[in-house]
PDB file with one MODEL, atoms N, CA, C and O in Angstrom:
MODEL        1
ATOM      1  N   MET A   1     -18.332  12.667   6.310  1.00  0.00           N
ATOM      2  CA  MET A   1     -19.021  11.423   6.550  1.00  0.00           C
ATOM      3  C   MET A   1     -18.152  10.519   7.418  1.00  0.00           C
ATOM      4  O   MET A   1     -16.924  10.605   7.409  1.00  0.00           O
ATOM      5  N   PHE A   2     -18.810   9.674   8.147  1.00  0.00           N
ATOM      6  CA  PHE A   2     -18.142   8.762   9.071  1.00  0.00           C
ATOM      7  C   PHE A   2     -18.397   7.315   8.677  1.00  0.00           C
ATOM      8  O   PHE A   2     -19.385   7.011   8.008  1.00  0.00           O
ATOM      9  N   LEU A   3     -17.511   6.431   9.090  1.00  0.00           N
ATOM     10  CA  LEU A   3     -17.734   5.006   8.899  1.00  0.00           C
ATOM     11  C   LEU A   3     -18.880   4.566   9.799  1.00  0.00           C
ATOM     12  O   LEU A   3     -19.047   5.076  10.907  1.00  0.00           O
ATOM     13  N   SER A   4     -19.652   3.632   9.317  1.00  0.00           N
ATOM     14  CA  SER A   4     -20.720   3.078  10.147  1.00  0.00           C
ATOM     15  C   SER A   4     -20.100   2.114  11.155  1.00  0.00           C
ATOM     16  O   SER A   4     -18.933   1.742  11.037  1.00  0.00           O
ATOM     17  N   ALA A   5     -20.886   1.721  12.136  1.00  0.00           N
ATOM     18  CA  ALA A   5     -20.407   0.788  13.156  1.00  0.00           C
ATOM     19  C   ALA A   5     -20.001  -0.539  12.521  1.00  0.00           C
ATOM     20  O   ALA A   5     -19.005  -1.142  12.922  1.00  0.00           O
ATOM     21  N   LYS A   6     -20.761  -0.987  11.544  1.00  0.00           N
ATOM     22  CA  LYS A   6     -20.459  -2.255  10.867  1.00  0.00           C
ATOM     23  C   LYS A   6     -19.164  -2.127  10.052  1.00  0.00           C
ATOM     24  O   LYS A   6     -18.348  -3.049  10.047  1.00  0.00           O
ATOM     25  N   GLU A   7     -18.970  -1.000   9.369  1.00  0.00           N
ATOM     26  CA  GLU A   7     -17.746  -0.794   8.589  1.00  0.00           C
ATOM     27  C   GLU A   7     -16.522  -0.715   9.498  1.00  0.00           C
ATOM     28  O   GLU A   7     -15.459  -1.239   9.163  1.00  0.00           O
ATOM     29  N   LEU A   8     -16.675  -0.065  10.638  1.00  0.00           N
ATOM     30  CA  LEU A   8     -15.580   0.034  11.593  1.00  0.00           C
ATOM     31  C   LEU A   8     -15.222  -1.344  12.152  1.00  0.00           C
ATOM     32  O   LEU A   8     -14.051  -1.656  12.367  1.00  0.00           O
ATOM     33  N   GLU A   9     -16.241  -2.154  12.382  1.00  0.00           N
ATOM     34  CA  GLU A   9     -16.012  -3.515  12.855  1.00  0.00           C
ATOM     35  C   GLU A   9     -15.294  -4.348  11.793  1.00  0.00           C
ATOM     36  O   GLU A   9     -14.420  -5.151  12.120  1.00  0.00           O
ATOM     37  N   GLN A  10     -15.659  -4.160  10.527  1.00  0.00           N
ATOM     38  CA  GLN A  10     -14.979  -4.880   9.446  1.00  0.00           C
ATOM     39  C   GLN A  10     -13.532  -4.438   9.312  1.00  0.00           C
ATOM     40  O   GLN A  10     -12.648  -5.259   9.071  1.00  0.00           O
ATOM     41  N   LEU A  11     -13.288  -3.145   9.468  1.00  0.00           N
ATOM     42  CA  LEU A  11     -11.927  -2.620   9.354  1.00  0.00           C
ATOM     43  C   LEU A  11     -11.026  -3.171  10.447  1.00  0.00           C
ATOM     44  O   LEU A  11      -9.921  -3.638  10.173  1.00  0.00           O
ATOM     45  N   THR A  12     -11.496  -3.115  11.676  1.00  0.00           N
ATOM     46  CA  THR A  12     -10.655  -3.509  12.810  1.00  0.00           C
ATOM     47  C   THR A  12     -10.730  -4.994  13.136  1.00  0.00           C
ATOM     48  O   THR A  12      -9.784  -5.557  13.687  1.00  0.00           O
ATOM     49  N   GLY A  13     -11.848  -5.633  12.802  1.00  0.00           N
ATOM     50  CA  GLY A  13     -12.051  -7.015  13.189  1.00  0.00           C
ATOM     51  C   GLY A  13     -12.470  -7.136  14.646  1.00  0.00           C
ATOM     52  O   GLY A  13     -12.464  -8.231  15.209  1.00  0.00           O
ATOM     53  N   LEU A  14     -12.832  -6.015  15.257  1.00  0.00           N
ATOM     54  CA  LEU A  14     -13.175  -5.976  16.676  1.00  0.00           C
ATOM     55  C   LEU A  14     -14.556  -5.357  16.869  1.00  0.00           C
ATOM     56  O   LEU A  14     -14.988  -4.528  16.068  1.00  0.00           O
ATOM     57  N   LYS A  15     -15.250  -5.765  17.939  1.00  0.00           N
ATOM     58  CA  LYS A  15     -16.601  -5.268  18.195  1.00  0.00           C
ATOM     59  C   LYS A  15     -16.640  -4.172  19.245  1.00  0.00           C
ATOM     60  O   LYS A  15     -17.403  -3.217  19.103  1.00  0.00           O
ATOM     61  N   ARG A  16     -15.839  -4.285  20.294  1.00  0.00           N
ATOM     62  CA  ARG A  16     -15.903  -3.341  21.409  1.00  0.00           C
ATOM     63  C   ARG A  16     -15.194  -2.028  21.052  1.00  0.00           C
ATOM     64  O   ARG A  16     -14.099  -2.046  20.492  1.00  0.00           O
ATOM     65  N   PRO A  17     -15.814  -0.902  21.374  1.00  0.00           N
ATOM     66  CA  PRO A  17     -15.215   0.401  21.051  1.00  0.00           C
ATOM     67  C   PRO A  17     -13.833   0.619  21.670  1.00  0.00           C
ATOM     68  O   PRO A  17     -12.974   1.244  21.049  1.00  0.00           O
ATOM     69  N   GLY A  18     -13.611   0.118  22.866  1.00  0.00           N
ATOM     70  CA  GLY A  18     -12.298   0.266  23.489  1.00  0.00           C
ATOM     71  C   GLY A  18     -11.215  -0.458  22.713  1.00  0.00           C
ATOM     72  O   GLY A  18     -10.115   0.064  22.526  1.00  0.00           O
ATOM     73  N   ALA A  19     -11.530  -1.654  22.267  1.00  0.00           N
ATOM     74  CA  ALA A  19     -10.578  -2.437  21.479  1.00  0.00           C
ATOM     75  C   ALA A  19     -10.367  -1.786  20.110  1.00  0.00           C
ATOM     76  O   ALA A  19      -9.248  -1.760  19.598  1.00  0.00           O
ATOM     77  N   GLN A  20     -11.432  -1.268  19.526  1.00  0.00           N
ATOM     78  CA  GLN A  20     -11.315  -0.572  18.244  1.00  0.00           C
ATOM     79  C   GLN A  20     -10.425   0.656  18.390  1.00  0.00           C
ATOM     80  O   GLN A  20      -9.598   0.928  17.520  1.00  0.00           O
ATOM     81  N   ALA A  21     -10.586   1.393  19.477  1.00  0.00           N
ATOM     82  CA  ALA A  21      -9.776   2.588  19.710  1.00  0.00           C
ATOM     83  C   ALA A  21      -8.298   2.237  19.833  1.00  0.00           C
ATOM     84  O   ALA A  21      -7.446   2.937  19.284  1.00  0.00           O
ATOM     85  N   ARG A  22      -7.990   1.161  20.547  1.00  0.00           N
ATOM     86  CA  ARG A  22      -6.590   0.723  20.660  1.00  0.00           C
ATOM     87  C   ARG A  22      -6.034   0.330  19.303  1.00  0.00           C
ATOM     88  O   ARG A  22      -4.899   0.674  18.976  1.00  0.00           O
ATOM     89  N   TRP A  23      -6.820  -0.387  18.510  1.00  0.00           N
ATOM     90  CA  TRP A  23      -6.394  -0.820  17.178  1.00  0.00           C
ATOM     91  C   TRP A  23      -6.106   0.390  16.299  1.00  0.00           C
ATOM     92  O   TRP A  23      -5.085   0.443  15.614  1.00  0.00           O
ATOM     93  N   LEU A  24      -7.011   1.354  16.326  1.00  0.00           N
ATOM     94  CA  LEU A  24      -6.834   2.557  15.505  1.00  0.00           C
ATOM     95  C   LEU A  24      -5.641   3.380  15.982  1.00  0.00           C
ATOM     96  O   LEU A  24      -4.887   3.909  15.166  1.00  0.00           O
ATOM     97  N   SER A  25      -5.468   3.490  17.287  1.00  0.00           N
ATOM     98  CA  SER A  25      -4.359   4.278  17.840  1.00  0.00           C
ATOM     99  C   SER A  25      -3.005   3.701  17.455  1.00  0.00           C
ATOM    100  O   SER A  25      -2.084   4.443  17.114  1.00  0.00           O
ATOM    101  N   THR A  26      -2.884   2.387  17.508  1.00  0.00           N
ATOM    102  CA  THR A  26      -1.590   1.777  17.175  1.00  0.00           C
ATOM    103  C   THR A  26      -1.236   1.969  15.710  1.00  0.00           C
ATOM    104  O   THR A  26      -0.066   1.887  15.336  1.00  0.00           O
ATOM    105  N   ARG A  27      -2.230   2.222  14.885  1.00  0.00           N
ATOM    106  CA  ARG A  27      -1.999   2.453  13.454  1.00  0.00           C
ATOM    107  C   ARG A  27      -2.061   3.935  13.098  1.00  0.00           C
ATOM    108  O   ARG A  27      -2.082   4.299  11.923  1.00  0.00           O
ATOM    109  N   ARG A  28      -2.088   4.772  14.103  1.00  0.00           N
ATOM    110  CA  ARG A  28      -2.034   6.225  13.985  1.00  0.00           C
ATOM    111  C   ARG A  28      -3.197   6.840  13.209  1.00  0.00           C
ATOM    112  O   ARG A  28      -3.027   7.833  12.502  1.00  0.00           O
ATOM    113  N   TYR A  29      -4.371   6.243  13.347  1.00  0.00           N
ATOM    114  CA  TYR A  29      -5.584   6.837  12.798  1.00  0.00           C
ATOM    115  C   TYR A  29      -6.033   7.948  13.745  1.00  0.00           C
ATOM    116  O   TYR A  29      -5.906   7.825  14.964  1.00  0.00           O
ATOM    117  N   LYS A  30      -6.552   9.018  13.181  1.00  0.00           N
ATOM    118  CA  LYS A  30      -7.130  10.094  13.998  1.00  0.00           C
ATOM    119  C   LYS A  30      -8.629   9.844  14.067  1.00  0.00           C
ATOM    120  O   LYS A  30      -9.301   9.776  13.038  1.00  0.00           O
ATOM    121  N   PHE A  31      -9.146   9.709  15.269  1.00  0.00           N
ATOM    122  CA  PHE A  31     -10.566   9.427  15.464  1.00  0.00           C
ATOM    123  C   PHE A  31     -11.042  10.135  16.717  1.00  0.00           C
ATOM    124  O   PHE A  31     -10.240  10.658  17.491  1.00  0.00           O
ATOM    125  N   GLU A  32     -12.344  10.147  16.908  1.00  0.00           N
ATOM    126  CA  GLU A  32     -12.920  10.747  18.098  1.00  0.00           C
ATOM    127  C   GLU A  32     -13.837   9.741  18.761  1.00  0.00           C
ATOM    128  O   GLU A  32     -14.386   8.847  18.117  1.00  0.00           O
ATOM    129  N   ARG A  33     -13.989   9.909  20.067  1.00  0.00           N
ATOM    130  CA  ARG A  33     -14.930   9.069  20.815  1.00  0.00           C
ATOM    131  C   ARG A  33     -16.187   9.871  21.063  1.00  0.00           C
ATOM    132  O   ARG A  33     -16.139  11.015  21.515  1.00  0.00           O
ATOM    133  N   ARG A  34     -17.309   9.253  20.762  1.00  0.00           N
ATOM    134  CA  ARG A  34     -18.588   9.898  21.031  1.00  0.00           C
ATOM    135  C   ARG A  34     -18.914   9.797  22.520  1.00  0.00           C
ATOM    136  O   ARG A  34     -18.243   9.082  23.264  1.00  0.00           O
ATOM    137  N   VAL A  35     -19.941  10.513  22.941  1.00  0.00           N
ATOM    138  CA  VAL A  35     -20.342  10.522  24.350  1.00  0.00           C
ATOM    139  C   VAL A  35     -20.696   9.121  24.835  1.00  0.00           C
ATOM    140  O   VAL A  35     -20.443   8.773  25.988  1.00  0.00           O
ATOM    141  N   ASP A  36     -21.282   8.321  23.947  1.00  0.00           N
ATOM    142  CA  ASP A  36     -21.661   6.960  24.349  1.00  0.00           C
ATOM    143  C   ASP A  36     -20.497   5.970  24.285  1.00  0.00           C
ATOM    144  O   ASP A  36     -20.681   4.783  24.558  1.00  0.00           O
ATOM    145  N   GLY A  37     -19.288   6.450  23.924  1.00  0.00           N
ATOM    146  CA  GLY A  37     -18.104   5.599  23.902  1.00  0.00           C
ATOM    147  C   GLY A  37     -17.775   5.000  22.556  1.00  0.00           C
ATOM    148  O   GLY A  37     -16.703   4.417  22.390  1.00  0.00           O
ATOM    149  N   THR A  38     -18.677   5.127  21.577  1.00  0.00           N
ATOM    150  CA  THR A  38     -18.406   4.578  20.254  1.00  0.00           C
ATOM    151  C   THR A  38     -17.389   5.448  19.526  1.00  0.00           C
ATOM    152  O   THR A  38     -17.124   6.586  19.914  1.00  0.00           O
ATOM    153  N   ILE A  39     -16.832   4.889  18.469  1.00  0.00           N
ATOM    154  CA  ILE A  39     -15.770   5.540  17.716  1.00  0.00           C
ATOM    155  C   ILE A  39     -16.345   6.254  16.497  1.00  0.00           C
ATOM    156  O   ILE A  39     -17.212   5.723  15.803  1.00  0.00           O
ATOM    157  N   ALA A  40     -15.851   7.461  16.247  1.00  0.00           N
ATOM    158  CA  ALA A  40     -16.204   8.221  15.052  1.00  0.00           C
ATOM    159  C   ALA A  40     -14.945   8.368  14.209  1.00  0.00           C
ATOM    160  O   ALA A  40     -14.029   9.106  14.570  1.00  0.00           O
ATOM    161  N   LEU A  41     -14.906   7.660  13.081  1.00  0.00           N
ATOM    162  CA  LEU A  41     -13.763   7.701  12.174  1.00  0.00           C
ATOM    163  C   LEU A  41     -14.226   8.266  10.846  1.00  0.00           C
ATOM    164  O   LEU A  41     -15.131   7.721  10.214  1.00  0.00           O
ATOM    165  N   ARG A  42     -13.612   9.348  10.427  1.00  0.00           N
ATOM    166  CA  ARG A  42     -13.994   9.994   9.166  1.00  0.00           C
ATOM    167  C   ARG A  42     -13.501   9.173   7.979  1.00  0.00           C
ATOM    168  O   ARG A  42     -12.449   8.537   8.041  1.00  0.00           O
ATOM    169  N   LEU A  43     -14.277   9.196   6.900  1.00  0.00           N
ATOM    170  CA  LEU A  43     -13.877   8.497   5.676  1.00  0.00           C
ATOM    171  C   LEU A  43     -12.588   9.077   5.118  1.00  0.00           C
ATOM    172  O   LEU A  43     -11.770   8.345   4.562  1.00  0.00           O
ATOM    173  N   GLU A  44     -12.396  10.384   5.258  1.00  0.00           N
ATOM    174  CA  GLU A  44     -11.171  11.020   4.773  1.00  0.00           C
ATOM    175  C   GLU A  44      -9.937  10.468   5.484  1.00  0.00           C
ATOM    176  O   GLU A  44      -8.879  10.299   4.877  1.00  0.00           O
ATOM    177  N   GLU A  45     -10.090  10.193   6.770  1.00  0.00           N
ATOM    178  CA  GLU A  45      -8.982   9.624   7.536  1.00  0.00           C
ATOM    179  C   GLU A  45      -8.683   8.207   7.064  1.00  0.00           C
ATOM    180  O   GLU A  45      -7.519   7.819   6.958  1.00  0.00           O
ATOM    181  N   LEU A  46      -9.709   7.447   6.784  1.00  0.00           N
ATOM    182  CA  LEU A  46      -9.512   6.098   6.260  1.00  0.00           C
ATOM    183  C   LEU A  46      -8.812   6.163   4.907  1.00  0.00           C
ATOM    184  O   LEU A  46      -7.887   5.395   4.645  1.00  0.00           O
ATOM    185  N   ASP A  47      -9.253   7.076   4.052  1.00  0.00           N
ATOM    186  CA  ASP A  47      -8.630   7.228   2.740  1.00  0.00           C
ATOM    187  C   ASP A  47      -7.160   7.620   2.846  1.00  0.00           C
ATOM    188  O   ASP A  47      -6.342   7.203   2.027  1.00  0.00           O
ATOM    189  N   ALA A  48      -6.832   8.407   3.839  1.00  0.00           N
ATOM    190  CA  ALA A  48      -5.444   8.825   4.019  1.00  0.00           C
ATOM    191  C   ALA A  48      -4.537   7.647   4.390  1.00  0.00           C
ATOM    192  O   ALA A  48      -3.326   7.708   4.176  1.00  0.00           O
ATOM    193  N   HIS A  49      -5.113   6.581   4.941  1.00  0.00           N
ATOM    194  CA  HIS A  49      -4.324   5.421   5.372  1.00  0.00           C
ATOM    195  C   HIS A  49      -4.422   4.234   4.419  1.00  0.00           C
ATOM    196  O   HIS A  49      -3.769   3.213   4.631  1.00  0.00           O
ATOM    197  N   THR A  50      -5.219   4.360   3.391  1.00  0.00           N
ATOM    198  CA  THR A  50      -5.376   3.243   2.471  1.00  0.00           C
ATOM    199  C   THR A  50      -4.991   3.659   1.063  1.00  0.00           C
ATOM    200  O   THR A  50      -4.703   4.828   0.807  1.00  0.00           O
ATOM    201  N   LEU A  51      -4.987   2.727   0.181  1.00  0.00           N
ATOM    202  CA  LEU A  51      -4.603   3.000  -1.205  1.00  0.00           C
ATOM    203  C   LEU A  51      -5.781   3.412  -2.069  1.00  0.00           C
ATOM    204  O   LEU A  51      -5.625   3.557  -3.282  1.00  0.00           O
ATOM    205  N   THR A  52      -6.956   3.605  -1.482  1.00  0.00           N
ATOM    206  CA  THR A  52      -8.115   3.968  -2.285  1.00  0.00           C
ATOM    207  C   THR A  52      -8.028   5.391  -2.790  1.00  0.00           C
ATOM    208  O   THR A  52      -8.712   5.751  -3.748  1.00  0.00           O
ATOM    209  N   LYS A  53      -7.200   6.204  -2.164  1.00  0.00           N
ATOM    210  CA  LYS A  53      -7.030   7.585  -2.574  1.00  0.00           C
ATOM    211  C   LYS A  53      -5.566   7.798  -2.915  1.00  0.00           C
ATOM    212  O   LYS A  53      -4.683   7.366  -2.173  1.00  0.00           O
ATOM    213  N   ALA A  54      -5.307   8.456  -4.021  1.00  0.00           N
ATOM    214  CA  ALA A  54      -3.928   8.694  -4.433  1.00  0.00           C
ATOM    215  C   ALA A  54      -3.227   9.571  -3.409  1.00  0.00           C
ATOM    216  O   ALA A  54      -3.759  10.593  -2.976  1.00  0.00           O
ATOM    217  N   SER A  55      -2.048   9.165  -3.037  1.00  0.00           N
ATOM    218  CA  SER A  55      -1.308   9.945  -2.046  1.00  0.00           C
ATOM    219  C   SER A  55      -0.619  11.122  -2.727  1.00  0.00           C
ATOM    220  O   SER A  55      -0.270  11.074  -3.907  1.00  0.00           O
ATOM    221  N   GLU A  56      -0.438  12.164  -1.951  1.00  0.00           N
ATOM    222  CA  GLU A  56       0.244  13.333  -2.462  1.00  0.00           C
ATOM    223  C   GLU A  56       1.743  13.050  -2.447  1.00  0.00           C
ATOM    224  O   GLU A  56       2.287  12.621  -1.430  1.00  0.00           O
ATOM    225  N   THR A  57       2.406  13.289  -3.570  1.00  0.00           N
ATOM    226  CA  THR A  57       3.836  13.037  -3.640  1.00  0.00           C
ATOM    227  C   THR A  57       4.580  14.318  -3.306  1.00  0.00           C
ATOM    228  O   THR A  57       4.159  15.413  -3.677  1.00  0.00           O
ATOM    229  N   LYS A  58       5.674  14.166  -2.609  1.00  0.00           N
ATOM    230  CA  LYS A  58       6.511  15.305  -2.275  1.00  0.00           C
ATOM    231  C   LYS A  58       7.573  15.445  -3.352  1.00  0.00           C
ATOM    232  O   LYS A  58       8.234  14.475  -3.726  1.00  0.00           O
ATOM    233  N   HIS A  59       7.724  16.651  -3.837  1.00  0.00           N
ATOM    234  CA  HIS A  59       8.731  16.916  -4.858  1.00  0.00           C
ATOM    235  C   HIS A  59       9.992  17.432  -4.183  1.00  0.00           C
ATOM    236  O   HIS A  59       9.961  18.382  -3.401  1.00  0.00           O
ATOM    237  N   ARG A  60      11.081  16.791  -4.502  1.00  0.00           N
ATOM    238  CA  ARG A  60      12.363  17.198  -3.936  1.00  0.00           C
ATOM    239  C   ARG A  60      13.226  17.806  -5.022  1.00  0.00           C
ATOM    240  O   ARG A  60      13.130  17.458  -6.199  1.00  0.00           O
ATOM    241  N   ARG A  61      14.063  18.717  -4.592  1.00  0.00           N
ATOM    242  CA  ARG A  61      15.005  19.310  -5.527  1.00  0.00           C
ATOM    243  C   ARG A  61      16.051  18.276  -5.910  1.00  0.00           C
ATOM    244  O   ARG A  61      16.464  17.458  -5.087  1.00  0.00           O
ATOM    245  N   ALA A  62      16.469  18.321  -7.156  1.00  0.00           N
ATOM    246  CA  ALA A  62      17.517  17.409  -7.600  1.00  0.00           C
ATOM    247  C   ALA A  62      18.852  17.878  -7.025  1.00  0.00           C
ATOM    248  O   ALA A  62      19.119  19.077  -6.949  1.00  0.00           O
ATOM    249  N   LEU A  63      19.674  16.934  -6.628  1.00  0.00           N
ATOM    250  CA  LEU A  63      20.982  17.275  -6.089  1.00  0.00           C
ATOM    251  C   LEU A  63      21.907  17.732  -7.205  1.00  0.00           C
ATOM    252  O   LEU A  63      21.885  17.181  -8.306  1.00  0.00           O
ATOM    253  N   ASP A  64      22.718  18.739  -6.916  1.00  0.00           N
ATOM    254  CA  ASP A  64      23.710  19.238  -7.874  1.00  0.00           C
ATOM    255  C   ASP A  64      25.023  18.514  -7.599  1.00  0.00           C
ATOM    256  O   ASP A  64      25.728  18.830  -6.640  1.00  0.00           O
ATOM    257  N   LEU A  65      25.337  17.562  -8.429  1.00  0.00           N
ATOM    258  CA  LEU A  65      26.562  16.768  -8.241  1.00  0.00           C
ATOM    259  C   LEU A  65      27.663  17.177  -9.215  1.00  0.00           C
ATOM    260  O   LEU A  65      28.631  16.439  -9.397  1.00  0.00           O
ATOM    261  N   SER A  66      27.529  18.328  -9.832  1.00  0.00           N
ATOM    262  CA  SER A  66      28.518  18.763 -10.820  1.00  0.00           C
ATOM    263  C   SER A  66      29.885  19.011 -10.200  1.00  0.00           C
ATOM    264  O   SER A  66      30.895  18.891 -10.892  1.00  0.00           O
ATOM    265  N   TYR A  67      29.947  19.350  -8.930  1.00  0.00           N
ATOM    266  CA  TYR A  67      31.248  19.604  -8.294  1.00  0.00           C
ATOM    267  C   TYR A  67      32.069  18.325  -8.191  1.00  0.00           C
ATOM    268  O   TYR A  67      33.290  18.404  -8.055  1.00  0.00           O
ATOM    269  N   LEU A  68      31.449  17.155  -8.249  1.00  0.00           N
ATOM    270  CA  LEU A  68      32.189  15.902  -8.169  1.00  0.00           C
ATOM    271  C   LEU A  68      33.053  15.689  -9.415  1.00  0.00           C
ATOM    272  O   LEU A  68      34.125  15.090  -9.331  1.00  0.00           O
ATOM    273  N   ASP A  69      32.585  16.181 -10.579  1.00  0.00           N
ATOM    274  CA  ASP A  69      33.363  16.033 -11.812  1.00  0.00           C
ATOM    275  C   ASP A  69      34.627  16.877 -11.772  1.00  0.00           C
ATOM    276  O   ASP A  69      35.628  16.502 -12.383  1.00  0.00           O
ATOM    277  N   LYS A  70      34.611  17.998 -11.074  1.00  0.00           N
ATOM    278  CA  LYS A  70      35.745  18.932 -11.042  1.00  0.00           C
ATOM    279  C   LYS A  70      36.782  18.531 -10.007  1.00  0.00           C
ATOM    280  O   LYS A  70      37.916  19.008 -10.064  1.00  0.00           O
ATOM    281  N   ALA A  71      36.432  17.678  -9.073  1.00  0.00           N
ATOM    282  CA  ALA A  71      37.330  17.325  -7.976  1.00  0.00           C
ATOM    283  C   ALA A  71      38.458  16.399  -8.437  1.00  0.00           C
ATOM    284  O   ALA A  71      39.510  16.350  -7.800  1.00  0.00           O
ATOM    285  N   GLY A  72      38.253  15.669  -9.531  1.00  0.00           N
ATOM    286  CA  GLY A  72      39.159  14.639  -9.998  1.00  0.00           C
ATOM    287  C   GLY A  72      40.511  15.098 -10.319  1.00  0.00           C
ATOM    288  O   GLY A  72      41.355  14.298 -10.724  1.00  0.00           O
TER     289      GLY A  72
ENDMDL
END
């Protein structure tokens, strides 16, 4: 699903597709331009940039600091 024209205008605060595209690009949104020049922004892409969807956490290995105790 895609954002409607009105939702895209609310998100960016801009009416013209060119200005909306610049706004989205500077914030690293992935979007497409339709043949008529309007912007197609997927809801999934919006969710990836907002807090409405839980972000995936990266799990890191714990550091092994046991060698520091032996150095003393």
